[in-house]
Every structure is written in C-alpha cells, then in structure tokens.
N, C-alpha and C positions, 0 to 999 in steps of 0.2 A: 226503626228505618232501611236496617240492614236487610233483615230479614222479608220483612213482609211490602214496602213500600216502592223498594228500588224494584226488586223484581215484577213490581208493575204497571209502575212506569213506562219502559218502553213497552209494554204488554197496549197502555195507551196509544204510543204512539203506532204502533201496527193496526190496531181496532180503527184508528181515522183516517187512515191513511189508504190501507187494504181492504176493510172493510167496511167501508159505510163510502156511498157517492162521491164521487168526485169529478171537476171539470174534467178530468183527463178518463176516469174511468165511473161515468155516472151509474151503470149496471152495477155496482157492489153494494149490495144490500143486505148483506146476511147481518149487522147491527145495527141497522138503520133503525129499529122498533125500541132498540135498548139505550140509542141513542136520542131518539124521538121524546122517549120518555120523561128522560133527564133533562131534555133541552125545552123544553114547550110544555107550558102549566096545561093551554088547551088539546092538547095529546092527550097526555096523562091523564086530564079528566075525562075524556072519552073514551079511554082504555078502564076507565072505572075503578084511579088512582083518586086521592084526593091532588092539588093543585101543589101543594109542596111536596109531592114525589120532587116535582121538576126543580133535579138542584145536579146540575154540569158536576160537582166534584164526588159526588157518590158514583160517577162513574166508577172511579177505581175501586171501589168495594164492589163493584157489581162484575168486574171481570173477574175477582177474586172469587166471586160468589157463585157463578154461572157454572148450572152441570155441564158436565163433561160433554156431553154430548148434545147440549147446546149450539145449534146451527153455528150464531156469534162465537162461543168459546172454541169451535171449531176450527174455523177461519182466525183464530186470531193465532192461536198455540200452531196452526200450519205455517202460518205467513209468517211466525214469529223464527220456525227455525229455518225456513227458507231465503229468509229476509237477513238474517245475520249471518248465516252461511256464505252467503251472495256476499254480500258489506266486506267480511273477513277476506273472502278469498280474491275481491274488488281492491280492496286496499294491499293487503302484502302483496299483490302483484301489478300493481301501478307503483310501489315503494320499488319491488326487485327490479321494472323494466328499466328504471330512474336511475338507481344504482347502475347497473351495467351499461348503459345507452354512456352515464360519464366517465366510467372506468375506461371505455372502449377507447372516446375523445380524448380522454388525459392517452390512453398510448400510446395513438395516431402522430402527437407531436404536435395535431394542430392548436395548440392551446402556448401561447407563446408569453404573455403576460403572466409574471409571476402572481401576482396578488388574485387574480380570476383563477388560474390553478390550486391555490390554495384553499383559497372558495369552495371550485368543485372539489376538490379531494374530501374535505370536509363534508362536502351535500351526501358524497359516492357513499362514506363510511355511515353518515345519519340512516341513511336508505337503506344502506344494506342493514345494519344493526333494526330498523324495523319490519323489514321484509323477513329476517329471519328471527327475530322475536318477538313479535306483536302474537296474542292469543287471542282465540275468540272471546275469551272474559274481557279483555281489553277492552273491544269492539264492542261486545255488549255495553261496558263501564262510559263507552262513550256517547253511545245512543241514548240509553239513559238520561245522562245531562242533559244531550242536543231533544229529549222530547220536554225533559224537565225545563228547558230555555222557551222551546212557546205554549207549555203549559201554562208559564208567569203568566204571561200575556191571555191567554185564553181564558184561562179560569179566573181572574185576577182585574177583569175590565171593568166588571157592576163598581169595586170596593176602588178601586183607582179615582171613576169618576166622580163617586160619593167621597173620598178623603181631597179631591181636588178642590170640587167646589166648593168647601166646608170651608179650607183654607184661603181660597180666594176671595169669599166674603170676608173672609178676617182682616186680609191684606191689602189687596188691591184696593180701595180709598184712599190708605197711605199713600199705600204706592203712585196713585194715579197725580196727589198734590205735590208729592216729591217730584216726580218728573218733569213740573214741571219749571223745578231751578236746578236738578242733575238729569241732562238729555239722555242720558247713560244708561238707564233705566229701562227696562223692558216689560212694563207692566202684565201679567201674563190676562188670558183673555176672562169671561164671565164662567163661560163653557169650553168644557173638550166635550171634540167627537170622538165613537170606540174606534177608527180607526186611528185618532193622534193618539187615545191612547194606549193599544196596542203597540207603534209605532213606538211610544217613549216607555214602557216596559222593555220592549226589545233592545233598545237604545241601553240601557240599562242592566241587562244581563249580559250586555255586549261589551261594557264599557271598561277600562281600565281598575284593578286591583286597588284599595286604596288602602292605605297604613293611620285615616285618619279616622275615620269611621266606616269601616268594610261591609254592613249593613247598604250603607248610603241611605237614596233616594230617587226614585224612578222622576218626580216629578221634574221639567227641563228649567231650573230657575234658577241654577250658579254658571256664577265664569268660569268654571273646571269643574273637572270630572274627580280632582283629590279629596275633595273632602275643606279644605282650608278656601275656596271661592267665593266672590259676594253674593249674596242673595241678589236675585232682580237685575242683574249683568252679565247675562249669558242666557245661551239656550242647551244646558249642558245639565246632565242629573250628575249624582253622586256614587261612587266605585262600581261593581260588577265583577265580573270572575277574571275579568282579563284577557280574555280570547276571543275575539269578533268574532261568532259563528255566523257570520250572515253568509250567502254562496249556495251552490248549486251544492248538495251534495255527491261526492264519487264523481266531479267536474274533470278531477284529474285522472280517472280513469278515459276518458274520453281522450285527453290529449293524448297518453300515450296508446291509444286504441285497444285497451286489454280484451274487449268482446274478440278478435281474431289472433292477439297473441300466439294462437298455437297456431295458424293457418300463415306461414310465413307468405304462400303469394299473393296474399289477400290483406297482410296485415299494412295500415298505413296511417301511421300517428304522425298530428300535424307536427310535428317540431322536424320528423320527416319531409313532410313537405313543404318546410319553411327551410327547408336547407341544415338540416344539422342541431344540434342541442344548443338553446338558444342561450345570449345573453341572460340571464335569470335576473338581471340588477333594472332592466329594462324593457325586454321583450312582450308586447303587449296580449300576445300568444300565452305564454309561460303567467305569466300576472291572471290573466283572465281566466285562465281554467285551474292552474295548479294553486296559486299564491292564495287563491279565493274562493280553496275547496275549503268546507266548517272540516273535513279528516285531517285533509292535509293541518289545517291551521292547528287543530287540538295534539294530534301527534308530535310537529314539529314541534310544536310548545315544550315536552317532556324535555328537549334540548335547549333553551332557552334558561339561563341562573337570573333568577328572581330577589332580591333581594325586600322584601314587605315583611307586613304586621301584621296581625288581627286585633285591631282597634278598635274599642265601642266612644268616643268621645263624641261629644254634641254636632247637630251639623250647626253651620255657624250661617250670622244671622245678614241682614244688610249693612251698608259700610255705607250712610249716606250725610253723614257728618251729623242727622236732628236724634241725638242722644235716647228721645221718648219712642220715635218711629224705631230705632235700630233694636234698642231694648225689647221693641215689641215683637220684633222680628225673633231674635234671639231665643226670648221665651217657648212664641211657638211653634221655632224649629227645633230648639232643645226638647218641646214636648212629642215634635215629630221623629225624632231620631230611635234607632230602632238598637239592642245592645244583643247582637246575634251571638258574638266574640267568648267565649271562657277558657277557661285555663288548657284545659284541652285540648286547645285549636290553636297549635304551634307552627312558626311563632309567635310569640305575644308579646306584648310589654315586660309581665316579669318572666317570660322564658323564650329567649334567643334560639334556643332550639342550636341544631349544628352548622356551627357556623358554614354560606357558602355550599347548603347541598340541598338546597329547592328551588324549584324550577315556575312558570309558568303553569304549567295544564298542575302541579302543588296546588300552588294559590286558587286555580278554576275549580278544583274540587273542595277543594275548602268550605268557597264560594257559595257552588250550588248544594252540597249538602248543607249549609248552615241555612240556605233557603229554606229545603225540604223540613228542614226543624222547626224552620218557624214556621210554615204549613202546618205540618204538626202542630203546632203549640207546645212544642216540647223544647225545653231548654238542657244539652249536656253538664252529669254533673248537677244541675238545677232541680229538675224535673222526673229524671231518672236514674234510679230503677225503681225507687223507695215509693217515691209519688205521683204515681204515674202508670196508667195500667194500657195495655193495648189500642182501644178505641180513641181515648183522650186525655189530654192534658188535665195540668190542676184545673179543678172550678166543673171541671166537669161531673154532672148528674144524671139518672137514669130517669128518665124521661116515660119509661112503657113503665104499665101496671102489671106488677109480679104475683106470680099465686104463691102464698105460704108454705102451702104444702105441709098444711098440721090443722092437724085437729080437724079433718077431713076423710071422708070415706077412700078405699080402694078405686072404688072407678071415676070418682074426680078425678081424681090423680090421674090416672088412665086416661081422662078425660081431655085435665088440660096440657100430658105431655103430648097428645098428640096434633098440638100443633106446631109451628115452623119452631123450633129451637135456637136459642142463638147461643154467644158467650157471653160473658157478666156486661161487655160493650157495646150490647148489642147489635151486633152483627155490624159495624165500625169496621172491624180491622179484616173479617176472612169472611163478613156474611152468616147466611143459614151454615149449620153445624147438618150433615150427613147425616142423617140416623142410621144407614147401614155401620158405619164407623163404632157406634151407640150400642145397638139395642141386637139383640138377637133370639130367639125362640118366641114370633112373635106370633101373635091374634089380632087381626088380618096380617099380612104378610107387611113390609114397608112401602112397599110401592102401591097400597091399595088404600093405607091408613088418610084419615083425613078426619075434620071435626064433626061431620055428617056420620063418619064409618071409626069410629075411635077406638084406640085399644081395648084389649079383652081382656091381653095377658103378655105380659112379658118375662120371657125365664133367664135374663141375663142383661147386664147394665153395666155396657163397659167404659170408664173416666181414664181420660190420659193429659197427663201430665210434661209437661214441657220447663226441661232442666237446663240450665246454663255451663257450657261449656268452661274449661276450666282456663282459658286464654282470658274471656268473657267475666269468670268469677272475679279476676285478679282487677279487671279495670270495676267492675260494679262496687266491692267493698271498699274501693278508693274515695265512694262517692260522699262530697263534704254534708251531706242529707243522710247520713248510715246512722241509722242508732246508735247511741255508744260511741261514735266519732269516728273519720275514715282509719281505714288499714294501710298502710302506703308499703308496706315490706313484704307480702305475702307473695309468694311465688305461686310457680303454673305447677310446681309438683306438688307443695302444699294443698293448691287447690283442687287439684288432684286426689290425693288422699282423703281429704275432706267429701271432694263429692262420692267418692266410693263409701265412705262411711255414712254420709246422708243414704244412699240409696241400701245399703244393707238393712239400718235403721227401719225406712219408709217401708219395704217389703216385710223385716219382723212383725213392726208394730198394724201392718194395713191387715197382713195373712193369719194375723196370733187369731188362735181357736178356726181355722179351716178345715182341718181333719176331726174338728170336736161335733159329735152329732149335735149335743147337749149345749154347744155355746152361738144359740138365737136362732132364725131362721133363714140366714142368708148365709152364706156361702161365701168369702173372700178369698180371692187369689190375686196374684201382682208377679208384673214380671216388667222388668227394666233391662234396658237394652247395654251396650257395652260403649256408645257414645259416648268423648269424655275421659270415662274412667269405667273399669269394670263393671259387668252388671250380672242380670240373673245367669245367663247361659257360660261367661266365663267362671264367674264366683262358682258355679256348680263343677265347671271342667276342674278345676282350681282343687276345690275340696277333695273332689272324689280322687284326684290325683295324687294328695298333699295328704289326707287321710289315711293311709296304708300304712304310712310313718310309724303311726303308733302300734299299728298289728303287727307291722315289722320286727320294731323290735321284740313284742312280746312274743313273737316267733324264736327270735335268733335267741332270747333268756332259754324258751323253753327247749330247745337242740341243744345248748351248752348245760343244760343242767342234765338232759337226761342223757348224755355224751358223757359226764361226771358224772354218774351213778352207775352208768356200764362198766366203765374203766376205770374207775374207783378202785383200789389194793389196799392194805394192811400194810403189805409189803412197798416199803417208798421206792422200791429200787423198779419194780414189775408195774407202780402206778404211773397214770399217765393221764392225770388231770390236768398240769400244763402245756404239756403237749395240744393237750385235745381244745384248750383255750386257744393256743395259738395257732391252730388251725381253724379255730371257729372264727379267729377274726383275720385269718390272710382269706378267707370265703370271702365276709363281708369288706374284704377292701378290694376285692375282687370285683363283685359288685358295682362298689363307687367307681373303680378303675372303667369298668365297659361300660358307665354313664359318662364316661369324661371322653373316653373314645368315640363313644357313638357321637359326640355333640359335636368333637373335635371334626369328624367327618361330616357332620352338617346332618345327620341322624334326627328327626324329630325324633321326643319321645310322646309316645301318647299313651292314653288310658288303658290300653289294657297292658301294653308293653309296664307301667309303673305298677302295675298289679299283679301281673303274673311273674314277672321276671327275677324280683329276690326272692321269691318263694322257690321257683327254680334252677338257682345258682345256689342257695343255701340248701338245700336239699341235696341238689348232685355235689357238691362241695363237702359237705359232712360225708357224705357217705364216701366220696372217696380217702377222707380222713382215715374212716373205718379199715376202709379196704388197707390202707398201707399199713396201718400198725398191726392190724390182722396177720398181716403176712411178713413184718419186722419180727411178732412172738414166734412164727412158724420157723424163723432162723437159729432161734435158740441163742441169741445172743446179741451184741451190742456196739462190735468193731464195726469199723469203712465198711471193712469187706460185706459183714450181713446187710449194710443198708445199702449199699449197691445191689446185691443178690436181691433183698426184696424189691426194690425201685422198679430192676428186669422183668422178675415176675409181675409185678404190677403194672408193666408197661407191655408187658404179651400178655 
C-alpha cells in the first residue's frame, strides 16, 4: 500500500482532472486514449485489444507502467508537481492569513464576548500551527485520500449495483409484507441507478466512523450510521471515514483572496467585504467558503479529539418483531458484513492504545487505509508479507502461460525474452519491466527488439532484488502467519544487524567464483546499496579502513624487535631494551592520541589517512627514539645533566 498504491492514487486524480477532457477544459486529451481503452470495450476492440482489456481498475497499473516519454505520463507528472505545489502554498497561505486576521481582530479590542474571544484565540493558534507546520507530504497525503474517496464511487459502481439488487431480491418481499403492519419500514427500491449508487458510496465515505462495525456498508438502509441502527427504518449507510469531504477544494483560499495577497492594493478578501472577520458560528460566507472546504475540514480534524475503536461486529438486521424475518435479515447482513480491522489498527477492542491521543483525522486515515487494503484484497497481519505477493492477495493464480526455459535452445530462450517482460504478478503492480534496467550488450539494441526481430545476443543480465528496511522488518516478523511463529521482541538495531549479515551472505554466495575462469561460463557479480544497513560500498570502505590494523600490529612488532636487536647489549647498564619498548609504546599512544584529537576537532578520518598515518608516525617516532638514545650515549653518563644536554642537542 505504502510503496506502490499510495503514490499512484493521487496521480490517478491528476490524470482524470488535468489530463483528460472535462466540462471546464474539453481540450485536455493527453490521457484520453489510455482512459478510453480501459473504460470502453468497443474502443479497446477497435484499437486491436480484446474486449476484456476494458477494465477501469487497470488504469492504476497503467499509470505505473507508462514510459516516461509517453504524452499521458508527462502530463500526469508535470501536473502532479504543479498542482501539489499550488495546493501546498494555497493551504498554508490561507491558514496563515486567517491566523493573522484573527490576531489583529483580538488585538484591536473589538471582541468583547469572552467566549468568542476564547474561541478565536484557539482558532488563531490552530491556524498558525497549520500554516507553519504543514508540509508537502501532508498535502500529498490529503490529496491521496481525497482521490481515494472519488475512486470508491467511480470504480465500485457496478459492484454496488450488483450487490444491491442481489440483497434486495432476498429481503424486499419480506419487507413489503411487514410494511403493512409496520409503516415505519422503508423498503428499498428493486433497482438503483448509477447516480444513486455513486451518491450512496460517497455518503458512506463521508459518514461518521463506527466503533461497532468500522467497515460498515454503503447501502442506505439503516436508521443511523453507528452500526447499531435498525435495518429498513432509515436512509443511512453504516460507518465511514468520519470526515465529510464534500465541498469545493480550496474554497477557503477564495475567502481570504490568497491569489492577490501579495498585491495589497488589490487584495479584497470576502471577510473585508462583509465588514471584518466574521462570527465563525453563524456567518453564511464563513460556513460556505471555509468550513465547507475539504482541505479545511481534513486538517482541522487533526485538532478534534476522537474516542473511537476499530471493531468488526456484524451489521444489524431489522427489528420488526417478526422473528422469522428478523432472523433472515440478521443472517443476510451478517454475511454482508466486512471485517477490515486487525490488531494493527489501534485502538481496537484488545488494544486501547494511548488514551486521549487520537483525533478524527487519525480514524479517517485508518478508514481509508483499510479501504485501500480491502481494495487490494489484502489484510494486514493475515495476507502480508508471507502469503501476499506484490500483485494480488491470497488465492491469486497466474493466468498467463510461462515459458519453462528448460530443455530449449539458446535461440528459443532469446526469442521468448524478446517479448514484454513482467514481474511474477504479471504486471499488476508495476507493469512491464524496462529492459534497459535488465539487459546489456545486446544485439539488436533494446529499443529495436521485437518478436519479429528477436535478441541474437545478450552479454549482461541484471537482477534487481528489493530488501526490507529494518523498521519494516520488525513489523513483518510480528506477523501471526510467520513460519515458526511471530517474533515480538526484535529491535530495529537487531534488524539492522540481520540485514547487514544477509547482504554480506548474499554477496558471498552470489559472487562465489566470480574471479575463477574455470567456474562455469557465466560470471556473477553483485552490488548491494547502503539503505537500511551497510552495503557493498560501506563494507568495502570499512574493510579497507580497518584491515590495516593487522598490518599495523605486525609493523609495530617488527619495529620493536628490530630496535631491540640494535640496542641490546650484554652490559645490563648499557642495554636499552626496556627504554626502547617504552619509546615504541609512546609512539603507538601518540598515534591513537592524534586520532582522538582529530575526532574531537571533527576532522574526518579517510582511507588514505587510516593507511598512511600509522606508519608515518611509527617511523618518525621510533627514529626520534634512536636519535635521543644516541645523543644520550654521547654524553657518557646518566645523570640529570646528561639527559638535559642530550635533549638540548636533539632539540637544536
């Protein structure tokens, strides 16, 4: 969800709004061809595709697989950056203007009502905090969920209609029979239009978060949205994100006239036109422009405390008093209930989390993330990572015929490899794999190969493996489906050590025999990056830096032995073995002292310093020991005056 789906969802919104014809701008046609292929079976057939190619859901994988020089892809990426930057600046600017305007109003003394002053003071602080603290990542997250809300209705309309008509066929006859004695029942119509389906699903996404059945249901049949209401006694769906995102995007920017904020002469916000900053509880312009803005509602929800819980209770049935019919509706609604929540969605029935630390936005993010997981047929802690591939969830089976690549000729292998290459999920997640990343030394060139003009030679094949970072490793091994059981107490530091060992073992195994001409016909080499833990480059530099320790130890021993041989004497008084060893030891201490001083001064130790500095210091230091000892010998004695004269001579 985090690595593949979430980056695609906001781009889907950009594609539909800025790269395809709309009522406001019918000339936007960059992605019209791609959208038409997926939305119209007739158009797909006309363009030479099978009618089954028309599947709107596959637009998500199309966005990932389009070439970067594709007209549609360029439109999406260019507009994605521009629109997200514009949305970020407008959002931060609008909150900033409102914060400053309220502060000016409070400082003027015009607000005399203590309750209103307290409310405005709180709002000014919140607006100021958002103006200063919001990042582009926050805006992108909002836009992702805002787009997801639209996709919910757009891509699930047919499923909604099919499910609606199926359940109505089961429950409507009994409802009509009970309605004669219970007029409060609102029996559903036998059919539903696309517009009604879209409205119901949008209302579901905007509904209040339910601590009874968090997944809820979009069918508008219950007396309330909490999940405990009576079936067929109202027009409410069950549950939702808890944040109503209806309204015009960035309408609050029009309220504060953010477009001309840099031009004071022409700046004319609505609250100035209406005589000053308004009463935020009753002013129609404030409510219509600001409090109805989806951006405003989303980020203000981050200040609203919420006491909810992620729960998977079954949806309630009717309460007509007829045990037979009520039992039927209870069974049917129980079968229609969805269990989105897992133990990882905190707070839940077993884990209340940190009391008082959750907001409406927290639960909205949870709800949309759970919806995305359901959209992917994925359940955290159940389907990932040990039973879930990148492309599909449990029960997924490969549908394409794969070449075995065994007992075939080299020509056959090259011919098969000349087709479009996919990952194991048949392109569901990342689409076709760019052969420029995988193959080198080819004949013909990558951009010239086809089924009719297959490969004749491939000199280099590159395999790409994606490793999990330590933070995610800790979460993965807690999986209840992990072979051998979950590991609950692994730390990130331990995960980093494991990943480092894995990379090193992977390198050693993969590259074994790479420099042996007699070890097969293929030369295997490998490179791992330094993300998550140290990789090839970092380990090489570390080994080069630290491997000189053995050589340095040998060098010190050789110098000490050489010095002893030169200075040893049968005369115990003239023999200078002990002082030689002390001198060599001082030289070694001087080396480590110089390293410590360099570190204190924030001087980085590089490879060349690590390899040359020890030997230079040892050489110069021991040479000085010789000079001092020779000077002392020339003095002819060992009195203090002899030492002073010797040191003076050496210093000069």
